C-alpha positions in Angstrom: 154.1 254.6 13.4 156.0 254.6 16.7 158.1 252.0 18.2 159.7 251.3 21.5 161.7 248.2 22.0 160.0 246.6 18.9 156.5 247.5 20.4 154.1 249.8 18.4 153.3 252.8 20.2 150.1 254.8 19.1 150.6 258.1 21.2 153.3 260.4 20.1 153.8 261.5 23.6 154.8 258.0 24.8 158.4 256.9 24.9 159.7 255.7 21.6 162.9 255.1 19.9 161.9 254.9 16.3 159.4 257.1 14.2 158.5 255.5 11.0 156.8 257.7 8.4 154.9 257.1 5.3 153.8 260.1 3.1 151.4 259.4 0.2 150.6 262.2 -2.4 148.6 262.4 -5.6 151.4 264.5 -6.9 154.8 264.1 -5.4 156.4 266.9 -3.7 159.8 267.4 -5.0 162.3 267.1 -2.1 165.7 266.9 -3.9 168.1 264.1 -4.2 169.4 261.9 -1.2 173.0 261.0 -0.1 172.3 257.5 -1.4 171.5 258.8 -4.9 168.2 257.6 -6.7 166.7 258.0 -10.0 167.8 255.0 -11.9 170.0 253.5 -9.2 167.3 251.3 -7.4 163.9 250.2 -8.3 162.4 251.6 -5.1 164.7 254.5 -4.6 163.2 258.0 -4.4 163.1 259.3 -8.1 163.8 262.9 -8.5 162.0 263.4 -11.7 158.8 261.5 -10.7 155.9 264.0 -10.3 153.1 261.4 -10.1 151.4 259.5 -7.2 154.0 258.3 -4.7 154.5 257.1 -1.2 157.6 258.0 0.6 158.9 255.6 3.4 161.4 257.1 6.0 162.2 256.6 9.7 163.8 258.6 12.4 166.0 257.0 15.1 166.0 259.0 18.4 164.7 261.9 16.2 167.6 261.8 13.7 167.1 260.6 10.1 169.7 258.0 9.0 169.1 258.5 5.3 166.8 255.5 4.7 164.4 256.4 2.1 162.1 254.4 -0.2 159.5 255.0 -2.5 156.5 253.3 -4.1 154.9 254.7 -7.3 151.8 254.0 -9.3 152.3 252.8 -13.0 150.9 256.0 -14.1 152.2 259.6 -13.8 149.2 261.6 -14.6 146.5 260.7 -12.0 143.9 262.8 -13.7 144.2 261.0 -17.1 144.4 257.7 -15.4 141.4 258.4 -13.3 139.5 259.6 -16.4 140.4 256.5 -18.4 139.1 254.3 -15.4 135.9 256.2 -15.3 136.5 257.7 -11.9 135.9 261.4 -11.2 138.1 262.1 -8.2 141.6 261.6 -9.4 143.0 262.2 -5.8 141.0 259.3 -4.4 141.8 256.9 -7.4 145.6 257.6 -7.1 145.4 256.9 -3.4 143.6 253.7 -3.9 146.2 252.7 -6.5 149.0 253.5 -4.1 147.2 251.5 -1.3 147.4 248.4 -3.5 151.1 249.0 -4.2 151.9 249.6 -0.5 150.1 246.3 0.6 152.5 244.5 -1.9 155.7 246.4 -0.7 157.1 244.5 2.2 158.8 247.3 4.0 159.0 245.5 7.3 161.5 243.0 5.6 163.5 245.9 4.2 163.6 247.4 7.6 164.7 244.3 9.4 167.6 244.1 6.8 168.5 247.8 7.3 168.7 247.2 11.1 170.8 244.0 10.6 168.2 241.8 12.1 168.5 238.5 10.1 167.2 236.6 13.0 163.8 238.3 12.5 163.9 237.5 8.8 164.7 233.8 9.5 161.9 233.6 12.1 159.5 234.8 9.2 161.1 232.2 6.8 160.2 229.3 9.3 156.5 230.6 10.0 154.2 228.3 7.9 151.8 231.3 7.6 154.5 233.4 5.7 153.5 233.4 1.9 155.6 232.3 -0.8 156.0 235.9 -2.2 157.1 237.0 1.2 159.6 234.2 1.5 161.0 235.2 -2.0 161.4 238.8 -0.8 163.2 237.6 2.3 165.4 235.4 0.4 166.3 238.2 -1.9 167.0 240.4 1.0 169.4 237.8 2.9 171.8 238.0 -0.2 173.0 241.3 1.1 173.5 240.2 4.7 176.2 238.3 6.2 173.9 236.0 8.1 175.8 232.8 9.0 172.8 232.0 11.4 170.5 231.7 8.3 172.5 228.7 6.9 170.5 225.8 8.4 167.3 227.5 7.4 168.4 228.0 3.8 169.6 224.5 3.5 166.3 223.3 4.4 164.5 225.6 2.1 166.5 224.1 -0.8 164.5 221.0 -0.3 161.5 223.0 -1.7 161.6 223.0 -5.4 159.8 226.4 -5.7 162.2 228.1 -3.3 165.5 226.3 -3.9 167.0 228.5 -6.5 166.3 231.7 -4.5 167.6 229.9 -1.4 170.9 229.1 -3.1 171.4 232.5 -4.2 170.8 233.9 -0.7 173.4 231.5 0.5 176.0 233.8 -0.9 175.3 236.2 1.7 176.5 233.6 4.3 180.0 233.7 2.6 182.6 230.8 2.6 180.8 228.9 5.1 178.2 228.0 2.5 180.6 226.4 0.1 180.3 222.9 1.4 176.5 223.0 1.1 176.8 224.5 -2.2 179.4 221.7 -3.3 176.9 219.1 -2.1 174.1 220.6 -4.0 176.1 221.0 -7.1 177.4 217.4 -7.1 174.3 215.6 -6.0 171.3 217.7 -7.4 169.2 215.8 -10.2 168.0 219.1 -11.3 169.5 221.2 -13.9 168.4 224.5 -12.6 169.6 223.9 -9.1 172.9 222.5 -10.3 173.4 225.5 -12.5 172.5 227.9 -9.6 174.8 226.1 -7.2 177.7 226.3 -9.7 177.1 230.0 -10.3 177.0 230.8 -6.3 180.1 228.7 -5.9 182.1 231.0 -8.3 180.5 234.2 -6.6 181.4 233.1 -3.1 184.8 231.5 -3.7 185.8 234.4 -5.9 184.9 237.0 -3.3 186.3 235.0 -0.4 189.4 233.6 -2.0 188.5 230.1 -0.8 189.5 227.8 -3.6 188.0 224.6 -2.2 185.1 225.2 -4.6 187.5 224.6 -7.6 188.1 220.8 -7.5 184.3 219.8 -8.0 183.9 222.5 -10.9 187.2 221.0 -12.5 185.9 217.7 -12.2 182.6 218.3 -13.9 184.6 220.1 -16.8 186.8 217.3 -17.4 184.0 214.7 -17.3 182.2 216.8 -19.8 185.1 217.0 -22.2 185.5 213.4 -22.1 182.0 212.9 -23.8 181.7 216.1 -25.8 181.3 215.2 -29.5 178.2 217.2 -30.4 175.9 219.8 -28.8 173.7 216.8 -27.7 176.5 215.8 -25.1 176.5 219.3 -23.6 174.4 220.2 -20.3 174.5 224.0 -21.5 173.1 225.5 -18.3 175.5 223.7 -15.9 178.4 223.8 -17.9 178.3 227.4 -18.9 177.8 228.4 -15.1 180.8 226.1 -14.2 182.9 227.9 -16.9 182.1 231.2 -15.6 182.9 230.2 -12.1 186.2 228.7 -13.0 187.2 232.0 -14.6 186.5 233.9 -11.3 188.9 231.6 -9.4 191.8 232.0 -11.8 193.7 228.9 -10.9 196.6 227.6 -13.2 195.1 224.1 -12.8 192.3 225.1 -14.9 194.3 226.2 -17.9 194.6 222.9 -19.7 191.0 221.6 -19.4 189.8 225.2 -20.5 192.2 225.2 -23.4 190.7 222.1 -24.5 187.1 223.3 -24.0 187.8 226.5 -25.9 188.9 224.5 -28.9 186.0 222.0 -28.8 183.2 224.5 -28.5 184.3 226.1 -32.0 184.8 222.6 -33.6 181.3 221.7 -32.8 178.9 223.3 -35.5 176.2 224.9 -33.5 174.8 228.4 -34.0 172.2 228.2 -31.0 172.1 230.9 -28.4 173.2 228.3 -25.7 176.4 227.6 -27.7 177.1 231.3 -28.1 176.6 231.7 -24.4 179.1 228.9 -23.6 181.5 230.1 -26.2 181.5 233.7 -24.6 182.1 232.1 -21.2 184.8 229.8 -22.2 186.6 232.8 -24.2 186.3 235.0 -21.2 187.5 232.4 -18.7 190.6 231.5 -20.8 191.6 235.0 -21.1 191.3 235.3 -17.2 193.6 232.4 -16.8 196.1 233.3 -19.4 196.0 237.1 -18.4 199.9 237.2 -17.7 200.2 235.9 -21.3 198.0 238.8 -22.7 199.7 241.4 -20.7 203.2 240.4 -21.9 
């Protein structure tokens, strides 16, 4: 595929900026490792040890490779055995048919838009009613790694859709500190435990990375309110409180010491051997150590 100013060009002789290549093989040709690594690093990174059917995606910009390599593989490595088990004589055709199915589900245009730093194109796809839920989830996942402040209005709107809300919250982390007011609003006002927990987690990630401690007051407020009513496990909203505690630990503010000390004591006084309580105790212990780091060092 050849592109000139985002237009697909069929004839190689025509002027073009980008040459996109897809090479599919029944048995992958070994080509060595890439500068970006591979093997176990990413799910779609070229795997040096894979010898089975695979499609390799690359592109050239003005005739020069920029090191972007993606790979789609079948679930089987031995095409001959897989074809025989499926009752197909031609293993090559069978392998390519299976690869075609995988390629159809592999949204490389979204990955390319992210690679080229074009969040506006991804946002346009998000707003398109014809875009499938699966593709929207892929776009939201991709936006996590982009600092796309322009995506904030669209992500805020998507959070009204229950089936996409959690992914939209996670994608908000890519916006950075500008997303904190929206996340605080979600955390304080959502009636859904899953959304509230996701917002609490995102607040810790964003505030911890940006150094913006405006996220701390609502988290501390929730913790203190929980402590007032905490007598048994029935009084604890484990998913939300656990994420709140982890996030408080990422901010490491002295104002958190007193309520965290109280929580760290209470979670051990309540008899509960559930996995939820185990997770909360782990979070409380880690967070308290982060806050009391100077004491541990001395």
